[in-house]
C-alpha positions as CSV (number, residue, x, y, z in Angstrom):
1,X,7.6,-61.7,-92.5
2,X,10.4,-60.7,-95.3
3,X,13.7,-60.5,-94.6
4,X,16.0,-58.5,-96.6
5,X,19.7,-58.5,-96.7
6,X,22.2,-56.1,-98.4
7,X,26.0,-57.2,-98.4
8,X,28.5,-54.5,-99.9
9,X,29.0,-56.0,-103.3
10,X,29.3,-53.8,-106.3
11,X,26.6,-51.3,-106.3
12,X,25.8,-51.7,-110.1
13,X,24.6,-55.1,-109.9
14,X,22.1,-54.2,-107.5
15,X,18.6,-54.9,-108.6
16,X,16.0,-51.6,-108.1
17,X,14.9,-52.4,-104.6
18,X,12.0,-50.2,-104.3
19,X,10.2,-53.3,-105.0
20,X,11.1,-55.1,-102.3
21,X,10.1,-52.4,-99.5
22,X,6.7,-53.9,-98.7
23,X,5.1,-53.5,-94.9
24,X,6.5,-56.3,-94.0
25,X,10.1,-56.2,-94.8
26,X,12.8,-56.3,-92.2
27,X,16.0,-54.8,-93.8
28,X,19.1,-56.4,-92.9
29,X,22.8,-54.3,-93.5
30,X,26.3,-56.5,-93.9
31,X,29.6,-54.4,-93.7
32,X,29.4,-51.6,-96.7
33,X,25.3,-52.6,-97.4
34,X,24.5,-50.8,-94.0
35,X,25.8,-47.4,-95.4
36,X,24.1,-48.8,-99.1
37,X,21.4,-49.0,-97.6
38,X,20.9,-45.5,-95.4
39,X,22.3,-44.1,-98.6
40,X,18.7,-45.3,-100.1
41,X,17.2,-43.6,-97.0
42,X,15.9,-47.6,-95.8
43,X,17.7,-47.7,-92.3
44,X,18.1,-51.3,-91.5
45,X,16.7,-52.9,-88.2
46,X,20.3,-54.9,-88.0
47,X,23.6,-54.2,-88.6
48,X,26.2,-57.3,-89.0
49,X,29.8,-57.2,-89.9
50,X,33.9,-56.5,-88.5
51,X,33.2,-53.1,-91.3
52,X,36.3,-53.3,-92.7
53,X,35.2,-51.9,-95.7
54,X,34.2,-48.5,-94.6
55,X,36.1,-45.6,-93.7
56,X,35.5,-44.2,-90.3
57,X,33.4,-41.2,-91.3
58,X,31.2,-43.9,-93.1
59,X,31.3,-46.0,-89.8
60,X,30.5,-43.2,-88.2
61,X,26.7,-42.7,-90.3
62,X,26.4,-46.1,-89.4
63,X,26.5,-46.2,-85.8
64,X,24.7,-43.2,-85.3
65,X,21.4,-44.3,-87.6
66,X,21.4,-47.9,-87.1
67,X,20.5,-49.1,-83.1
68,X,20.9,-52.7,-84.1
69,X,24.6,-53.4,-84.9
70,X,26.7,-56.5,-84.4
71,X,30.4,-55.6,-85.0
72,X,32.6,-58.3,-85.3
73,X,36.3,-58.8,-85.5
74,X,37.9,-59.3,-89.0
75,X,39.5,-62.8,-87.5
76,X,36.2,-65.0,-87.5
77,X,34.7,-68.6,-88.4
78,X,32.2,-66.9,-90.3
79,X,31.2,-64.3,-93.2
80,X,29.7,-61.3,-92.3
81,X,27.0,-62.7,-95.0
82,X,26.6,-66.1,-93.1
83,X,26.3,-64.1,-89.7
84,X,23.2,-62.3,-90.8
85,X,21.6,-64.8,-92.6
86,X,22.0,-66.9,-89.2
87,X,20.2,-64.6,-87.6
88,X,17.4,-63.9,-89.8
89,X,16.7,-68.0,-90.0
90,X,16.6,-67.3,-86.0
91,X,13.4,-64.8,-86.6
92,X,11.7,-67.8,-88.7
93,X,10.8,-65.7,-91.5
94,X,9.0,-66.9,-94.9
95,X,11.4,-65.3,-97.1
96,X,15.1,-64.0,-97.1
97,X,16.5,-62.1,-100.1
98,X,20.2,-61.4,-100.6
99,X,21.3,-58.5,-102.2
100,X,24.9,-57.7,-102.8
101,X,26.2,-60.7,-102.8
102,X,27.5,-61.3,-106.2
103,X,30.4,-59.8,-108.4
104,X,34.0,-59.0,-107.3
105,X,35.1,-61.3,-105.7
106,X,34.9,-65.1,-106.7
107,X,35.3,-66.8,-103.8
108,X,32.5,-64.9,-102.2
109,X,30.0,-65.5,-104.6
110,X,30.8,-69.3,-104.5
111,X,30.4,-69.0,-100.5
112,X,27.5,-67.1,-100.6
113,X,25.7,-69.2,-103.0
114,X,27.0,-72.4,-100.3
115,X,25.1,-70.4,-98.1
116,X,21.9,-71.1,-99.7
117,X,21.9,-74.3,-98.1
118,X,22.0,-73.4,-94.2
119,X,17.9,-73.1,-94.4
120,X,17.9,-76.8,-95.8
121,X,21.0,-77.8,-93.2
122,X,19.1,-76.6,-90.1
123,X,15.6,-77.8,-91.5
124,X,14.6,-74.0,-91.8
125,X,11.1,-73.6,-94.1
126,X,12.2,-70.4,-95.4
127,X,12.8,-69.8,-98.8
128,X,16.2,-68.2,-99.2
129,X,16.9,-66.1,-102.7
130,X,20.1,-64.5,-104.2
131,X,19.2,-61.4,-106.4
132,X,21.2,-59.4,-108.7
133,X,20.2,-57.4,-111.3
134,X,20.4,-60.3,-113.9
135,X,19.5,-63.2,-112.0
136,X,17.7,-65.0,-109.0
137,X,19.5,-68.3,-107.9
138,X,18.0,-70.7,-105.0
139,X,18.0,-74.3,-104.2
140,X,15.6,-77.4,-103.9
141,X,15.4,-80.2,-102.5
142,X,13.8,-83.5,-104.0
143,X,10.0,-83.1,-105.1
144,X,7.9,-81.4,-107.6
145,X,7.9,-77.9,-107.9
146,X,5.7,-75.0,-109.7
147,X,7.8,-72.3,-111.8
148,X,6.1,-69.5,-113.3
149,X,7.1,-67.5,-116.0
150,X,8.7,-64.6,-115.7
151,X,9.1,-61.9,-118.5
152,X,12.2,-60.0,-117.1
153,X,14.3,-63.6,-116.2
154,X,13.5,-65.6,-119.3
155,X,16.4,-68.7,-119.0
156,X,15.8,-71.4,-116.5
157,X,19.2,-73.2,-115.6
158,X,19.2,-76.3,-113.4
159,X,22.4,-77.0,-111.6
160,X,23.3,-80.3,-109.6
161,X,24.9,-79.3,-106.1
162,X,25.0,-83.0,-104.9
163,X,27.0,-85.6,-107.0
164,X,23.9,-86.7,-108.4
165,X,20.4,-85.6,-109.3
166,X,18.1,-88.6,-109.7
167,X,15.0,-88.7,-112.0
168,X,14.6,-85.0,-113.1
169,X,11.9,-84.1,-115.2
170,X,10.6,-80.7,-116.9
171,X,7.3,-80.2,-118.3
172,X,6.4,-77.1,-119.8
173,X,9.8,-76.1,-120.9
174,X,11.4,-75.4,-124.2
175,X,13.8,-78.6,-123.8
176,X,11.8,-80.7,-121.5
177,X,13.2,-83.6,-120.0
178,X,11.5,-87.2,-118.5
179,X,13.7,-89.0,-115.4
180,X,17.1,-88.1,-116.7
181,X,20.0,-88.6,-114.5
182,X,22.3,-86.1,-114.2
183,X,25.4,-85.4,-112.1
184,X,27.4,-82.6,-110.8
185,X,29.4,-81.3,-113.4
186,X,26.6,-81.2,-116.2
187,X,25.5,-78.9,-118.2
188,X,22.8,-80.3,-119.8
189,X,20.3,-78.0,-118.1
190,X,21.4,-74.7,-118.8
191,X,19.2,-71.9,-120.8
192,X,16.0,-73.6,-120.7
193,X,12.9,-71.0,-121.2
194,X,9.5,-71.8,-120.3
195,X,7.0,-72.1,-122.9
196,X,3.7,-71.2,-121.2
197,X,2.5,-69.1,-118.1
198,X,3.2,-72.1,-115.7
199,X,6.0,-75.3,-115.9
200,X,6.7,-78.1,-112.8
201,X,10.3,-79.6,-112.5
202,X,10.7,-82.6,-110.3
203,X,13.3,-85.4,-109.3
204,X,13.8,-87.6,-106.7
205,X,16.6,-87.7,-105.2
206,X,19.7,-84.7,-104.8
207,X,19.7,-80.3,-104.6
208,X,19.8,-78.4,-107.5
209,X,20.6,-75.0,-107.8
210,X,18.3,-73.0,-110.3
211,X,19.2,-69.8,-112.1
212,X,16.8,-67.3,-113.1
213,X,18.6,-64.7,-116.0
214,X,18.1,-62.7,-118.5
215,X,21.0,-61.8,-120.7
């Protein structure tokens, strides 16, 4: 099962959602993202939020079209996106896509990137991806991984999320590495590229943010 979550970030940063409408996909809306989905003729299975970013008429449309609504007070300990993601992880999906989670306020962006830690903290095997028109962002713990070339996302960057990432090795990349130690704040691994159809990256300790992007 794949769960697609659409938040209320700027619509001009959204990717084309038609490619994510597979039969096994479950859609979830977050705050104004629910209204964005309805406008795209996608009725979400669940809706989360305090709905302070929609007007009364838009909220009426949401309440009329969506049966699974979780409405919260603005004063709460979690963001609307975190509530939606935690629900999604409880459904034991194979993959979760987060849309509408970039652009606008930087505090929201930073919080949403850090939400990618939630499945790791919960020891949940689901892969969670933050996706917009130009970027795909995900986290990886220590291990060995194969990465496939994407013509639409030619650049691959590796950013340490923990204080240290140990023994980082990149093979099949324009700028390879062998057992390098990189620390939080390092920009060593920004804007790399795959030279073939596949490459690998591995490290023995830490957590990496992986960003696939285009200009």
